[in-house]
C-alpha positions as CSV (number, residue, x, y, z in Angstrom):
1,M,81.9,119.5,108.6
2,R,79.7,122.2,109.5
3,A,79.9,123.5,106.3
4,L,78.7,120.0,104.8
5,F,75.8,119.5,106.9
6,R,74.4,123.2,106.1
7,I,74.6,122.7,102.3
8,S,73.2,119.2,102.9
9,F,70.2,120.7,104.5
10,W,69.9,123.4,102.2
11,V,69.9,121.0,98.8
12,L,67.0,119.1,101.3
13,A,65.2,121.2,102.2
14,V,64.5,122.8,98.5
15,S,64.4,119.8,97.1
16,L,61.0,119.1,99.5
17,M,60.0,122.2,98.6
18,A,59.9,121.3,95.0
19,C,58.4,117.9,95.4
20,G,55.3,120.0,97.0
21,A,55.3,122.7,94.7
22,S,54.6,119.8,91.6
23,E,52.1,118.3,94.1
24,G,50.1,121.5,94.5
25,N,49.9,122.0,91.2
26,A,48.9,117.9,90.1
27,S,46.2,118.8,93.4
28,K,44.8,121.3,91.6
29,R,44.6,120.6,88.9
30,D,42.7,117.4,89.8
31,E,40.1,119.9,92.1
32,K,39.6,121.7,88.9
33,N,38.6,118.4,86.5
34,K,36.6,117.5,89.9
35,E,34.8,120.8,89.5
36,R,34.5,120.5,85.9
37,C,32.8,117.1,86.1
38,A,30.5,118.0,88.5
39,N,29.8,121.5,86.4
40,F,28.9,118.8,84.1
41,G,26.5,117.4,85.7
42,F,28.2,114.3,87.2
43,K,27.9,113.5,90.7
44,E,30.4,112.5,93.2
45,G,31.2,109.0,94.1
46,T,30.0,107.4,90.7
47,D,32.1,105.8,88.4
48,A,30.5,108.4,85.6
49,F,32.6,111.2,87.8
50,A,35.4,109.1,88.4
51,N,35.7,108.3,84.7
52,C,35.3,111.7,83.8
53,V,38.0,113.5,85.9
54,M,40.2,110.6,84.5
55,R,39.8,111.4,80.7
56,L,40.3,115.3,81.6
57,S,43.4,114.3,83.5
58,L,44.8,111.4,80.5
59,K,43.6,114.5,77.5
60,Q,45.8,117.0,79.6
61,D,49.0,114.8,80.2
62,R,48.6,114.0,75.8
63,D,48.5,117.8,75.7
64,Q,51.5,118.1,77.4
65,P,54.4,118.3,75.3
66,D,57.7,115.9,76.0
67,H,60.7,117.3,77.2
68,D,63.4,117.2,74.1
69,T,60.0,118.4,71.4
70,L,59.2,121.5,74.0
71,V,63.3,122.4,73.8
72,R,63.2,121.9,69.4
73,R,60.2,124.1,69.9
74,Y,62.3,127.0,71.9
75,R,65.7,126.9,70.1
76,D,63.7,127.1,66.7
77,R,62.2,130.5,68.2
78,S,65.3,131.0,69.7
79,M,67.1,131.1,66.2
80,A,64.6,132.2,64.6
81,R,65.2,136.1,66.7
82,R,68.5,136.0,66.9
83,G,69.7,139.8,65.9
84,D,65.9,140.7,66.9
85,D,66.2,143.7,69.6
86,R,62.9,143.7,71.0
87,Y,63.9,140.2,72.7
88,P,66.4,140.0,75.5
89,V,69.5,136.7,74.8
90,C,68.2,133.7,76.9
91,T,69.5,132.9,80.1
92,A,69.3,130.7,82.6
93,A,68.2,133.3,85.0
94,M,65.0,133.0,83.0
95,M,62.3,130.7,84.1
96,D,60.8,129.3,81.5
97,N,64.1,128.4,79.5
98,E,66.0,125.1,78.8
99,L,69.2,124.2,77.6
100,D,70.1,123.3,74.6
101,I,72.2,120.2,74.9
102,S,72.9,119.9,71.5
103,T,74.0,123.8,71.7
104,G,74.7,124.6,74.8
105,K,72.7,127.4,74.5
106,W,69.7,128.7,76.5
107,V,67.1,128.5,74.4
108,G,63.4,129.7,75.4
109,P,59.7,131.1,74.4
110,N,60.3,134.3,74.3
111,C,64.1,135.6,73.8
112,Q,67.0,135.0,71.2
113,M,70.1,132.5,71.5
114,A,72.9,133.8,72.3
115,P,74.9,134.9,69.1
116,D,78.1,132.1,68.3
């Protein structure tokens, strides 16, 4: 029973840390957008300033590829690098990698797909 409590505690703690990190990244992005709009000459608290921040945010969201597109890009790169000793084999330990569920292998921007 005590082990179950510890596991539950750690799962909850890690989940909360992950939420905080993603919110921190979003607030950093918002602060940069606000700074850019202020540098453009918009005054904070005006409709024009709010529209500027909103447009920058929407543009950044549009520029982000969806998850399936990202995995396809990584799979194509990783497959093209097969057998190239300059690139390590993709693993789960590499932070930018994704699991390609169609092949069951890890793929990423800076590695090669594991051989069959």
